[in-house]
C-alpha positions as CSV (number, residue, x, y, z in Angstrom):
1,M,7.5,31.3,-3.1
2,R,8.8,27.8,-2.5
3,Q,12.3,27.2,-1.5
4,S,14.3,24.2,-2.4
5,V,15.5,22.2,0.6
6,S,18.6,20.1,0.2
7,V,19.2,17.3,2.7
8,T,22.8,16.2,3.1
9,G,23.8,13.0,4.9
10,P,21.4,10.3,6.0
11,T,17.8,11.0,6.4
12,M,16.2,10.8,9.8
13,F,14.6,7.5,8.8
14,N,17.9,6.0,7.8
15,A,19.6,7.3,11.0
16,V,17.0,5.6,13.1
17,R,17.3,2.4,11.2
18,C,21.1,2.4,11.7
19,M,20.7,2.5,15.4
20,S,18.5,-0.6,15.8
21,S,19.5,-3.8,17.6
22,K,16.1,-5.4,16.8
23,L,15.6,-7.6,13.8
24,Y,12.5,-8.7,12.0
25,I,12.6,-12.3,10.9
26,G,10.1,-13.3,8.2
27,G,9.2,-16.5,6.5
28,L,9.5,-18.6,9.6
29,S,8.3,-22.2,9.7
30,Y,5.3,-22.9,11.8
31,Q,7.4,-25.3,13.9
32,T,9.8,-22.5,14.9
33,D,9.3,-21.3,18.5
34,D,10.9,-18.7,20.7
35,H,13.6,-21.1,21.9
36,S,14.7,-22.4,18.5
37,L,14.7,-18.8,17.1
38,K,16.9,-17.6,19.9
39,E,19.2,-20.6,19.4
40,A,19.6,-19.9,15.7
41,F,20.6,-16.3,16.3
42,S,22.6,-16.5,19.5
43,G,25.8,-17.3,17.6
44,F,26.1,-13.6,16.6
45,G,26.0,-12.1,20.1
46,D,23.9,-11.8,23.2
47,V,20.2,-12.2,22.4
48,V,18.1,-10.2,24.8
49,E,14.8,-11.6,23.5
50,A,13.6,-13.8,20.6
51,R,9.9,-13.9,20.0
52,V,7.8,-15.7,17.4
53,I,4.5,-13.8,16.9
54,T,1.4,-16.0,17.3
55,D,-2.2,-15.6,16.5
56,R,-4.3,-14.5,19.5
57,E,-7.1,-16.9,18.9
58,T,-5.4,-20.1,17.7
59,G,-1.9,-19.7,19.3
60,R,-0.4,-20.7,16.0
61,S,2.7,-18.9,14.6
62,R,2.0,-16.1,12.2
63,G,5.3,-16.9,10.4
64,F,7.4,-14.0,11.6
65,G,9.2,-12.9,14.7
66,F,11.7,-10.5,16.3
67,V,15.2,-10.9,17.8
68,N,16.7,-8.2,20.0
69,Y,20.4,-8.0,20.6
70,T,22.4,-6.1,23.2
71,S,24.3,-4.2,20.5
72,D,23.7,-2.8,17.0
73,D,26.9,-4.6,15.7
74,C,25.6,-8.0,16.7
75,A,22.3,-7.3,15.0
76,S,24.0,-6.1,11.8
77,E,26.2,-9.2,11.7
78,A,23.3,-11.5,12.2
79,M,21.2,-9.8,9.6
80,K,24.0,-10.1,7.0
81,A,24.7,-13.7,7.8
82,M,21.1,-15.0,8.2
83,D,19.1,-13.3,5.5
84,G,18.2,-15.9,2.9
85,Q,19.4,-18.8,5.0
86,E,17.3,-21.8,5.8
87,L,15.8,-22.3,9.3
88,N,13.6,-25.3,10.0
89,G,13.1,-26.0,6.3
90,R,12.2,-22.5,5.3
91,S,14.2,-19.7,3.7
92,I,14.0,-16.7,6.1
93,R,14.1,-13.0,5.5
94,V,16.0,-10.9,8.0
95,S,15.9,-7.1,8.2
96,L,16.0,-4.3,10.7
97,A,12.8,-4.0,12.6
98,I,10.9,-0.7,12.2
99,E,9.0,0.5,15.2
100,R,5.3,1.1,14.5
101,A,3.6,4.2,15.6
102,P,1.5,3.6,18.7
103,R,-2.1,2.8,18.0
104,T,-4.7,5.4,18.9
105,G,-8.1,4.7,20.3
106,G,-10.1,5.4,17.2
107,D,-13.3,3.5,16.4
108,G,-11.6,0.2,15.5
109,G,-12.3,0.6,11.8
110,Y,-16.1,0.7,12.2
111,N,-18.2,3.4,10.7
112,R,-20.2,4.7,13.6
113,N,-22.5,6.8,11.3
114,F,-24.4,3.6,10.4
115,G,-24.9,4.9,6.9
116,N,-26.0,8.4,7.9
117,D,-23.1,10.2,6.4
118,R,-25.1,12.9,4.9
119,Y,-24.9,16.4,6.2
């Protein structure tokens, strides 16, 4: 027999999201670097780190980055104020960053059976 479960209040996912002082910044111009990203977001509080993510091989910006604040309130204020604003000629998207699950060893996406998947 299945029982119905009722969840009251915020879900665990939302509770974690509410406690984040790390922001995801999308739609960045390729000219935006760590320094200019930090400068753009420092008006909302103490920025611990601002980082534009770059391609490993070319070193070119991948068009997104992260900004870490010392407090959740600063991050929330920055997100509300900066989402949809223009930075270096591009309209940026700002949201709370969601931590990814750690990667496991795995086989890197390769099929190690080399076509012998019959039993």
